[in-house]
Backbone as CSV, one residue per row, in Angstrom:
resi,resn,N_x,N_y,N_z,CA_x,CA_y,CA_z,C_x,C_y,C_z
1,UNK,100.267,68.859,93.858,99.049,68.441,94.564,98.033,69.571,94.546
2,UNK,96.817,69.258,94.127,95.784,70.288,94.063,95.225,70.573,95.456
3,UNK,94.697,71.777,95.617,94.050,72.144,96.865,92.810,72.958,96.554
4,UNK,91.830,72.840,97.424,90.579,73.572,97.268,90.543,74.731,98.251
5,UNK,90.156,75.892,97.752,90.055,77.075,98.583,88.676,77.701,98.420
6,UNK,88.141,78.234,99.500,86.900,78.993,99.479,87.242,80.419,99.878
7,UNK,86.794,81.383,99.088,87.135,82.771,99.359,85.872,83.624,99.423
8,UNK,85.860,84.560,100.359,84.778,85.523,100.532,85.340,86.906,100.225
9,UNK,84.700,87.615,99.308,85.086,88.980,98.969,83.899,89.881,99.314
10,UNK,84.019,90.594,100.439,82.912,91.370,100.982,83.020,92.813,100.499
11,UNK,82.167,93.179,99.559,82.193,94.519,99.006,81.163,95.428,99.637
12,UNK,81.048,96.639,99.107,80.115,97.612,99.664,78.672,97.272,99.330
13,UNK,78.453,96.602,98.204,77.090,96.292,97.768,76.750,94.822,97.914
14,UNK,77.708,93.941,97.634,77.435,92.516,97.675,78.662,91.750,98.129
15,UNK,78.418,90.503,98.508,79.486,89.592,98.902,79.592,88.491,97.856
16,UNK,80.794,88.319,97.325,81.034,87.262,96.353,81.779,86.124,97.045
17,UNK,81.297,84.922,96.809,81.898,83.731,97.413,82.257,82.772,96.299
18,UNK,83.462,82.242,96.347,83.886,81.322,95.311,84.606,80.116,95.870
19,UNK,84.449,78.992,95.204,85.168,77.766,95.544,86.050,77.422,94.354
20,UNK,87.345,77.308,94.600,88.309,77.119,93.527,89.227,75.950,93.834
21,UNK,89.707,75.325,92.762,90.740,74.306,92.885,92.015,74.855,92.267
22,UNK,93.076,74.786,93.029,94.350,75.361,92.605,95.349,74.252,92.350
23,UNK,95.900,74.242,91.124,96.905,73.251,90.754,98.325,73.756,91.032
24,UNK,98.517,75.044,90.881,99.828,75.646,91.102,99.697,77.147,91.000
25,UNK,100.601,77.896,91.623,100.486,79.347,91.662,100.680,80.012,90.310
26,UNK,101.249,79.284,89.347,101.450,79.863,88.024,100.359,79.440,87.045
27,UNK,99.325,78.776,87.557,98.222,78.346,86.712,96.931,79.017,87.160
28,UNK,96.022,79.184,86.220,94.741,79.804,86.529,93.910,78.833,87.375
29,UNK,93.453,79.250,88.566,92.629,78.362,89.391,91.340,77.971,88.670
30,UNK,90.894,76.759,88.906,89.637,76.303,88.325,88.488,76.696,89.241
31,UNK,87.531,77.424,88.678,86.365,77.847,89.454,85.362,76.705,89.511
32,UNK,85.051,76.238,90.716,84.103,75.148,90.881,82.681,75.661,91.087
33,UNK,82.543,76.718,91.912,81.234,77.312,92.183,81.419,78.748,92.642
34,UNK,80.424,79.584,92.355,80.427,80.952,92.875,79.013,81.343,93.296
35,UNK,78.960,82.261,94.248,77.716,82.869,94.686,77.932,84.371,94.784
36,UNK,76.904,85.138,94.473,76.944,86.587,94.645,75.699,86.994,95.413
37,UNK,75.890,87.590,96.586,74.775,87.867,97.481,74.789,89.342,97.855
38,UNK,73.695,90.033,97.611,73.593,91.418,98.040,73.670,91.478,99.565
39,UNK,74.328,92.505,100.073,74.569,92.590,101.518,73.295,92.810,102.329
40,UNK,72.187,93.085,101.653,70.900,93.181,102.336,70.275,91.803,102.557
41,UNK,70.862,90.774,101.945,70.352,89.414,102.069,71.230,88.602,103.032
42,UNK,70.665,87.519,103.544,71.396,86.647,104.464,72.312,85.694,103.702
43,UNK,73.441,85.382,104.315,74.353,84.394,103.732,73.711,83.007,103.842
44,UNK,73.653,82.235,102.764,73.023,80.902,102.812,73.971,79.855,103.413
45,UNK,74.121,79.899,104.714,75.087,79.021,105.383,74.779,77.547,105.150
46,UNK,73.497,77.183,105.073,73.153,75.773,104.858,73.648,75.286,103.503
47,UNK,73.588,76.146,102.484,74.102,75.771,101.170,75.626,75.661,101.185
48,UNK,76.263,76.526,101.968,77.717,76.521,102.024,78.272,75.354,102.836
49,UNK,77.415,74.690,103.599,77.883,73.564,104.413,78.518,72.484,103.546
50,UNK,77.966,72.261,102.337,78.558,71.271,101.427,79.934,71.727,100.963
51,UNK,80.091,73.011,100.735,81.401,73.533,100.342,82.417,73.280,101.448
52,UNK,82.007,73.609,102.676,82.927,73.477,103.809,83.319,72.017,104.065
53,UNK,82.492,71.088,103.593,82.757,69.664,103.830,83.690,69.063,102.783
54,UNK,84.195,69.859,101.860,85.084,69.347,100.819,86.304,68.676,101.450
55,UNK,86.630,67.440,101.054,87.708,66.694,101.704,89.094,67.303,101.508
56,UNK,89.300,68.043,100.420,90.633,68.618,100.190,90.645,70.141,100.403
57,UNK,89.703,70.624,101.232,89.659,72.052,101.542,90.879,72.430,102.372
58,UNK,91.625,73.426,101.890,92.840,73.821,102.594,92.703,75.153,103.317
59,UNK,92.004,76.108,102.712,91.884,77.435,103.307,90.517,78.028,102.981
60,UNK,89.927,78.700,103.975,88.793,79.590,103.744,89.304,80.993,104.038
61,UNK,89.241,81.869,103.054,89.774,83.225,103.209,88.643,84.239,103.214
62,UNK,88.736,85.197,104.121,87.726,86.238,104.260,88.403,87.593,104.127
63,UNK,87.954,88.378,103.160,88.552,89.688,102.932,87.513,90.603,102.293
64,UNK,87.904,91.831,101.985,87.011,92.752,101.307,87.150,94.173,101.805
65,UNK,86.395,95.058,101.189,86.462,96.483,101.493,85.441,96.928,102.530
66,UNK,84.506,96.051,102.886,83.437,96.391,103.817,83.739,95.806,105.195
67,UNK,84.469,96.564,105.998,84.916,96.072,107.296,83.744,95.727,108.224
68,UNK,82.704,96.560,108.216,81.557,96.320,109.084,80.896,94.991,108.745
69,UNK,80.738,94.712,107.463,80.112,93.466,107.037,80.999,92.267,107.355
70,UNK,82.308,92.430,107.228,83.229,91.346,107.575,83.080,90.976,109.048
71,UNK,82.980,91.980,109.908,82.806,91.722,111.341,81.492,90.997,111.612
72,UNK,80.438,91.359,110.871,79.161,90.677,111.028,79.261,89.211,110.620
73,UNK,79.966,88.957,109.518,80.125,87.579,109.065,80.901,86.748,110.080
74,UNK,81.925,87.356,110.676,82.691,86.637,111.697,81.804,86.229,112.867
75,UNK,80.882,87.107,113.267,79.982,86.809,114.379,78.953,85.750,113.990
76,UNK,78.529,85.769,112.719,77.521,84.819,112.251,78.108,83.465,111.871
77,UNK,79.406,83.359,111.811,80.050,82.166,111.267,79.624,80.921,112.040
78,UNK,79.147,79.871,111.355,78.695,78.653,112.037,79.815,78.034,112.876
79,UNK,79.479,77.655,114.078,80.484,77.110,114.986,81.037,75.774,114.510
80,UNK,80.236,75.029,113.759,80.688,73.715,113.298,81.425,73.784,111.967
81,UNK,81.638,74.992,111.428,82.340,75.161,110.152,83.796,75.521,110.396
82,UNK,84.688,75.165,109.478,86.091,75.577,109.610,86.185,77.093,109.692
83,UNK,87.075,77.580,110.551,87.212,79.018,110.733,87.929,79.641,109.536
84,UNK,87.524,80.845,109.141,88.180,81.512,108.006,89.483,82.177,108.426
85,UNK,90.379,82.334,107.476,91.579,83.139,107.658,91.309,84.532,107.107
86,UNK,91.693,85.549,107.855,91.463,86.919,107.410,92.632,87.405,106.569
87,UNK,92.321,87.883,105.383,93.318,88.552,104.544,93.207,90.048,104.839
88,UNK,93.857,90.485,105.896,93.702,91.855,106.369,94.940,92.710,106.179
89,UNK,96.028,92.092,105.791,97.288,92.818,105.680,97.744,92.895,104.229
90,UNK,98.217,94.059,103.821,98.731,94.202,102.458,99.930,93.280,102.219
91,UNK,100.650,92.927,103.292,101.799,92.035,103.141,101.376,90.625,102.756
92,UNK,100.084,90.313,102.880,99.576,88.994,102.494,99.259,88.913,101.004
93,UNK,99.351,90.033,100.313,99.048,90.060,98.873,100.372,90.074,98.106
94,UNK,100.643,89.028,97.325,101.963,88.868,96.698,102.159,89.740,95.459
95,UNK,102.311,91.050,95.685,102.553,91.957,94.573,103.311,93.176,95.087
96,UNK,104.232,93.675,94.277,104.941,94.903,94.623,104.060,96.088,94.260
97,UNK,104.018,97.074,95.161,103.160,98.240,94.971,104.023,99.491,94.949
98,UNK,103.965,100.207,93.838,104.781,101.415,93.666,103.867,102.635,93.557
99,UNK,103.360,103.079,94.720,102.521,104.277,94.796,102.953,105.073,96.026
100,UNK,102.381,106.254,96.212,102.788,107.121,97.319,102.493,106.499,98.677
101,UNK,101.330,105.854,98.822,100.940,105.263,100.105,100.406,103.853,99.867
102,UNK,101.306,102.869,99.743,100.873,101.496,99.423,99.833,100.940,100.388
103,UNK,99.919,101.331,101.659,99.007,100.782,102.661,97.571,101.256,102.473
104,UNK,97.358,102.278,101.659,96.020,102.818,101.452,95.348,102.322,100.176
105,UNK,96.047,101.534,99.391,95.455,101.011,98.153,94.413,99.955,98.500
106,UNK,93.243,100.041,97.885,92.194,99.055,98.131,92.643,97.653,97.754
107,UNK,92.366,96.709,98.622,92.822,95.340,98.388,92.235,94.752,97.113
108,UNK,90.990,95.142,96.768,90.379,94.586,95.562,91.180,94.960,94.318
109,UNK,91.765,96.147,94.302,92.585,96.578,93.161,93.842,95.710,93.061
110,UNK,94.426,95.388,94.213,95.638,94.565,94.214,95.320,93.114,93.842
111,UNK,94.198,92.599,94.325,93.808,91.236,93.966,93.595,91.112,92.455
112,UNK,92.972,92.130,91.844,92.805,92.127,90.392,94.147,92.029,89.681
113,UNK,95.116,92.806,90.182,96.436,92.828,89.555,97.145,91.487,89.714
114,UNK,97.021,90.862,90.883,97.616,89.544,91.112,97.046,88.533,90.113
115,UNK,95.735,88.577,89.913,95.092,87.636,88.992,95.494,87.904,87.549
116,UNK,95.570,89.175,87.162,95.861,89.519,85.768,97.206,88.968,85.322
117,UNK,98.139,88.848,86.247,99.472,88.357,85.879,99.447,86.912,85.410
118,UNK,98.399,86.161,85.778,98.325,84.754,85.375,97.935,84.591,83.905
119,UNK,97.400,85.639,83.294,96.871,85.536,81.937,97.909,85.840,80.868
120,UNK,99.045,86.373,81.249,99.976,86.848,80.229,100.772,85.718,79.599
121,UNK,100.916,85.784,78.281,101.767,84.850,77.548,103.179,85.400,77.417
122,UNK,103.316,86.702,77.541,104.621,87.358,77.499,104.560,88.571,78.416
123,UNK,105.708,89.037,78.892,105.708,90.214,79.770,105.120,91.425,79.053
124,UNK,104.103,92.008,79.631,103.483,93.196,79.059,102.796,93.979,80.161
125,UNK,102.673,95.278,79.993,101.929,96.081,80.959,100.443,95.769,80.842
126,UNK,99.695,96.148,81.866,98.278,95.798,81.916,97.453,96.986,82.398
127,UNK,96.247,97.071,81.882,95.261,98.030,82.357,94.031,97.231,82.786
128,UNK,93.592,97.442,84.012,92.483,96.666,84.568,91.320,97.598,84.873
129,UNK,90.189,97.363,84.196,88.961,98.109,84.447,88.077,97.267,85.358
130,UNK,87.719,97.822,86.511,86.815,97.142,87.437,85.664,98.097,87.722
131,UNK,84.513,97.847,87.115,83.375,98.742,87.255,82.297,98.097,88.098
132,UNK,82.159,98.607,89.322,81.133,98.131,90.233,80.446,99.316,90.877
133,UNK,80.306,99.302,92.218,79.755,100.458,92.915,80.580,101.689,92.590
134,UNK,81.890,101.553,92.734,82.838,102.513,92.185,83.553,101.829,91.031
135,UNK,84.218,102.614,90.208,84.970,102.046,89.088,86.437,102.421,89.245
136,UNK,87.316,101.491,88.912,88.746,101.759,88.945,89.359,101.375,87.611
137,UNK,90.367,102.123,87.219,91.170,101.799,86.047,92.613,101.803,86.523
138,UNK,93.220,100.628,86.618,94.541,100.497,87.227,95.587,100.014,86.244
139,UNK,96.831,100.369,86.528,97.956,100.021,85.663,98.915,99.096,86.391
140,UNK,99.415,98.113,85.654,100.428,97.179,86.157,101.575,97.180,85.158
141,UNK,102.797,97.288,85.648,103.963,97.357,84.766,104.278,96.002,84.155
142,UNK,105.206,95.987,83.207,105.604,94.741,82.553,106.165,93.726,83.538
143,UNK,106.819,94.208,84.604,107.390,93.274,85.581,106.404,92.908,86.687
144,UNK,105.127,93.327,86.546,104.098,92.919,87.494,103.926,93.824,88.688
145,UNK,104.449,95.036,88.648,104.310,95.981,89.753,103.039,96.798,89.599
146,UNK,102.291,96.933,90.687,101.091,97.766,90.667,101.509,99.226,90.720
147,UNK,101.024,100.010,89.738,101.483,101.387,89.587,100.466,102.429,90.033
148,UNK,99.242,102.020,90.334,98.193,102.973,90.662,97.213,103.102,89.518
149,UNK,96.403,104.149,89.553,95.412,104.319,88.494,94.417,105.406,88.816
150,UNK,93.166,105.187,88.444,92.112,106.178,88.620,90.905,105.534,89.300
151,UNK,90.202,106.326,90.103,88.972,105.898,90.768,87.870,106.872,90.384
152,UNK,86.730,106.347,89.963,85.616,107.196,89.582,84.303,106.526,89.978
153,UNK,83.203,107.276,89.989,81.922,106.668,90.366,81.490,105.604,89.368
154,UNK,80.897,104.544,89.878,80.294,103.548,89.009,78.890,103.986,88.616
155,UNK,78.252,103.223,87.749,76.908,103.584,87.289,75.922,103.625,88.453
156,UNK,75.971,102.627,89.327,75.028,102.584,90.449,75.222,103.784,91.374
157,UNK,76.457,104.182,91.592,76.722,105.346,92.422,76.154,106.606,91.767
158,UNK,76.275,106.685,90.453,75.704,107.817,89.730,74.197,107.849,89.833
159,UNK,73.555,106.686,89.736,72.105,106.592,89.874,71.664,107.141,91.229
160,UNK,72.318,106.693,92.283,71.939,107.122,93.634,72.222,108.602,93.858
161,UNK,73.347,109.088,93.342,73.697,110.492,93.534,72.686,111.416,92.864
162,UNK,72.289,111.106,91.624,71.325,111.949,90.920,69.990,112.007,91.658
163,UNK,69.597,110.890,92.235,68.313,110.835,92.937,68.384,111.484,94.324
164,UNK,69.428,111.145,95.086,69.492,111.571,96.477,69.979,113.004,96.658
165,UNK,70.733,113.521,95.691,71.278,114.865,95.834,70.470,115.920,95.086
166,UNK,69.327,115.513,94.556,68.406,116.458,93.923,67.018,116.255,94.534
167,UNK,66.117,117.187,94.240,64.768,117.087,94.794,63.736,116.600,93.786
168,UNK,64.126,116.530,92.515,63.135,116.185,91.487,63.495,114.971,90.641
169,UNK,64.755,114.582,90.605,65.142,113.489,89.712,64.774,112.138,90.311
170,UNK,64.161,111.257,89.523,63.734,109.947,90.037,64.908,108.987,90.178
171,UNK,64.613,107.837,90.771,65.616,106.783,90.925,65.522,105.864,89.717
172,UNK,66.551,105.891,88.889,66.588,105.061,87.682,67.014,103.642,88.048
173,UNK,66.397,102.651,87.448,66.764,101.250,87.669,67.943,100.902,86.758
174,UNK,69.126,100.804,87.334,70.329,100.554,86.542,70.329,99.171,85.901
175,UNK,69.498,98.259,86.397,69.465,96.911,85.829,68.975,96.911,84.384
176,UNK,68.269,97.972,84.002,67.770,98.043,82.622,68.910,98.064,81.603
177,UNK,70.085,98.565,82.025,71.202,98.678,81.093,71.748,97.314,80.685
178,UNK,71.433,96.284,81.477,71.861,94.931,81.137,71.016,94.350,80.004
179,UNK,69.857,94.939,79.770,68.928,94.414,78.771,68.792,95.319,77.555
180,UNK,68.939,96.626,77.758,68.664,97.565,76.681,69.636,98.732,76.724
181,UNK,70.217,99.055,75.572,71.107,100.206,75.476,70.271,101.470,75.295
182,UNK,70.461,102.480,76.141,69.633,103.685,76.016,70.006,104.511,74.791
183,UNK,69.038,105.242,74.266,69.320,106.175,73.193,70.057,107.379,73.758
184,UNK,70.821,108.055,72.929,71.567,109.220,73.394,70.650,110.397,73.689
185,UNK,69.590,110.536,72.882,68.660,111.644,73.076,67.450,111.137,73.863
186,UNK,67.407,111.459,75.146,66.283,111.039,75.975,65.099,111.978,75.799
187,UNK,63.933,111.418,75.576,62.739,112.232,75.320,61.921,112.463,76.587
188,UNK,62.396,111.957,77.707,61.779,112.233,79.001,62.878,112.207,80.050
189,UNK,62.555,112.576,81.275,63.574,112.705,82.323,64.316,111.395,82.554
190,UNK,63.580,110.288,82.678,64.214,109.000,82.951,65.160,108.597,81.820
191,UNK,64.718,108.784,80.582,65.557,108.409,79.443,66.780,109.320,79.335
192,UNK,66.618,110.599,79.671,67.751,111.519,79.645,68.774,111.141,80.708
193,UNK,68.290,110.743,81.878,69.198,110.277,82.932,69.901,108.993,82.510
194,UNK,69.151,108.091,81.893,69.739,106.829,81.439,70.841,107.089,80.426
195,UNK,70.599,108.020,79.508,71.611,108.369,78.510,72.879,108.875,79.179
196,UNK,72.709,109.829,80.094,73.880,110.391,80.754,74.636,109.378,81.585
197,UNK,73.899,108.528,82.300,74.535,107.523,83.158,75.295,106.488,82.334
198,UNK,74.648,105.982,81.297,75.246,104.912,80.488,76.404,105.435,79.641
199,UNK,76.092,106.400,78.761,77.111,106.883,77.833,78.172,107.721,78.538
200,UNK,77.774,108.395,79.609,78.760,109.151,80.379,79.770,108.236,81.051
201,UNK,79.287,107.108,81.604,80.201,106.169,82.256,81.137,105.530,81.236
202,UNK,80.567,105.100,80.115,81.401,104.502,79.071,82.447,105.503,78.579
203,UNK,82.031,106.741,78.344,82.966,107.752,77.874,84.065,108.040,78.867
204,UNK,83.712,108.096,80.144,84.718,108.346,81.179,85.742,107.213,81.229
205,UNK,85.255,105.978,81.181,86.158,104.826,81.219,87.084,104.850,80.001
206,UNK,86.539,105.092,78.829,87.358,105.128,77.612,88.444,106.196,77.716
207,UNK,88.083,107.373,78.199,89.059,108.461,78.279,90.168,108.136,79.275
208,UNK,89.788,107.598,80.439,90.801,107.257,81.437,91.719,106.158,80.915
209,UNK,91.144,105.136,80.262,91.965,104.066,79.689,92.960,104.639,78.688
210,UNK,92.502,105.543,77.839,93.386,106.160,76.844,94.518,106.927,77.507
211,UNK,94.203,107.670,78.564,95.219,108.454,79.263,96.224,107.553,79.989
212,UNK,95.714,106.495,80.607,96.609,105.557,81.294,97.520,104.874,80.285
213,UNK,96.955,104.453,79.157,97.732,103.777,78.125,98.874,104.661,77.626
214,UNK,98.624,105.971,77.522,99.651,106.883,77.023,100.829,107.015,77.984
215,UNK,100.638,106.614,79.230,101.702,106.715,80.223,102.419,105.380,80.450
216,UNK,102.026,104.351,79.701,102.663,103.047,79.807,103.474,102.772,78.548
217,UNK,104.418,101.857,78.674,105.223,101.475,77.516,104.584,100.290,76.805
218,UNK,104.792,100.214,75.488,104.274,99.093,74.719,102.768,99.138,74.562
219,UNK,102.204,98.007,74.211,100.759,97.862,74.027,100.197,97.105,75.223
220,UNK,99.548,97.802,76.167,99.065,97.135,77.387,97.989,96.098,77.090
221,UNK,97.962,95.071,77.912,96.900,94.069,77.870,95.740,94.606,78.704
222,UNK,94.531,94.586,78.152,93.381,95.184,78.815,92.508,94.105,79.456
223,UNK,92.079,94.366,80.702,91.203,93.454,81.439,89.943,94.195,81.852
224,UNK,88.845,93.453,81.923,87.569,94.030,82.315,86.885,93.102,83.309
225,UNK,86.447,93.664,84.438,85.782,92.866,85.464,84.786,93.756,86.202
226,UNK,84.088,93.196,87.176,83.140,93.957,87.968,81.699,93.741,87.553
227,UNK,80.776,94.270,88.362,79.355,94.067,88.119,78.856,94.657,86.821
228,UNK,79.516,95.717,86.331,79.095,96.349,85.080,79.788,95.742,83.863
229,UNK,80.482,94.622,84.029,81.165,93.976,82.910,80.230,93.742,81.717
230,UNK,79.019,93.194,81.910,78.162,92.952,80.740,77.791,94.230,79.999
231,UNK,77.770,95.368,80.708,77.430,96.633,80.067,78.586,97.146,79.226
232,UNK,79.809,97.033,79.746,80.981,97.591,79.076,81.606,96.650,78.048
233,UNK,81.404,95.351,78.195,82.087,94.361,77.360,81.967,94.609,75.861
234,UNK,80.790,94.950,75.330,80.701,95.141,73.870,81.565,96.282,73.339
235,UNK,81.960,97.194,74.209,82.702,98.379,73.772,84.212,98.239,73.979
236,UNK,84.629,97.094,74.512,86.053,96.812,74.686,86.341,95.401,74.171
237,UNK,86.196,95.183,72.854,86.331,93.829,72.296,87.716,93.237,72.477
238,UNK,88.720,94.081,72.690,90.087,93.589,72.851,90.392,93.140,74.274
239,UNK,89.485,93.381,75.197,89.746,93.107,76.612,89.550,91.638,76.953
240,UNK,90.330,91.175,77.930,90.086,89.884,78.563,89.034,90.121,79.633
241,UNK,87.858,89.524,79.459,86.749,89.760,80.380,86.622,88.592,81.357
242,UNK,86.624,88.914,82.638,86.519,87.860,83.647,85.773,88.414,84.863
243,UNK,84.572,87.909,85.153,83.786,88.447,86.270,84.386,88.160,87.635
244,UNK,85.265,87.158,87.733,85.801,86.739,89.037,87.288,87.041,89.180
245,UNK,87.750,88.122,88.564,89.174,88.429,88.596,89.670,88.630,90.032
246,UNK,88.919,89.376,90.841,89.360,89.621,92.212,89.358,88.335,93.033
247,UNK,88.371,87.457,92.787,88.344,86.189,93.522,89.582,85.355,93.215
248,UNK,90.001,85.353,91.951,91.205,84.611,91.574,92.422,85.173,92.297
249,UNK,92.502,86.505,92.383,93.606,87.120,93.115,93.597,86.759,94.582
250,UNK,92.406,86.655,95.161,92.300,86.248,96.562,92.754,84.802,96.733
251,UNK,92.362,83.938,95.795,92.774,82.533,95.846,94.298,82.425,95.839
252,UNK,94.947,83.146,94.913,96.410,83.095,94.832,97.040,83.599,96.130
253,UNK,96.505,84.689,96.666,97.049,85.249,97.904,96.810,84.314,99.084
254,UNK,95.597,83.743,99.170,95.265,82.859,100.285,96.084,81.583,100.256
255,UNK,96.415,81.102,99.052,97.194,79.863,98.944,98.611,80.037,99.475
256,UNK,99.055,81.293,99.596,100.407,81.564,100.077,100.444,82.040,101.519
257,UNK,99.294,81.974,102.209,99.252,82.408,103.602,100.128,81.507,104.466
258,UNK,100.888,82.120,105.321,101.691,81.364,106.279,100.843,81.048,107.498
259,UNK,100.891,79.805,107.983,100.103,79.457,109.167,100.440,80.320,110.381
260,UNK,101.642,80.862,110.407,102.079,81.644,111.570,101.806,83.128,111.416
261,UNK,101.249,83.525,110.236,101.021,84.950,109.990,99.917,85.450,110.897
262,UNK,100.161,86.582,111.554,99.171,87.194,112.435,98.278,88.112,111.638
263,UNK,97.087,87.632,111.247,96.217,88.420,110.396,95.696,89.661,111.076
264,UNK,95.720,89.710,112.395,95.177,90.865,113.100,96.188,91.979,113.295
265,UNK,97.399,91.803,112.741,98.461,92.774,112.966,98.242,94.070,112.223
266,UNK,97.406,94.037,111.159,97.115,95.249,110.427,95.627,95.356,110.184
267,UNK,95.161,96.551,109.939,93.734,96.777,109.735,93.319,96.328,108.355
268,UNK,92.028,96.044,108.209,91.489,95.632,106.924,91.580,96.757,105.919
269,UNK,92.027,96.461,104.680,92.128,97.513,103.682,90.743,98.021,103.287
């Protein structure tokens, strides 16, 4: 029996909302609709009213890395809408975690790993690149265990750091990278910054992926997701590219929520 789930992934820069239909936990959920809203903008509750009215809606899940924004959404939540379930506990994410402090791993990294397991045709290790405000390169073993990885600044974080931590460097518009690849040799300050931000980020990701791959067995399956996916995609032709990888992981986790689970028992990751 299929079920419809609505999931909210509240990040540091934007909130992603998705409506999915799930046929079974071993199948890729069908994406019906998605929204991406910068956290400086208001949530379009009137538009979401149609989503909430879905006759086979089973769960609305609310999670993410931005605890302050999650609390704001809870306060703003329409009284006539179904209440969301909070995915606040690592025990609600169906994946084994083999790191020094499992409770400190960002939930978005684990959701990516949960989703990546649905794509495999055979058991194989995985490397997941998620480039957004920050960028992560994570490893998953052949048996589906999250092994950890690397965290580095994303392009947008680099843009802000260069501008805010210096007195003379301007604020570069990172959106330009979606339309035009910068030249390596910048002939003015803005172009030189663009070169360093773009090619430096790509180079860092490539090096970390290479190092992670050398520590895994076999030929890892590569995944690419996050806001910078369109920028990095041409340089990783072998990767499975999916902009909603974390949302899929949330859907799988939310579909397994126990009605009796106390979501407030642990703090938000």
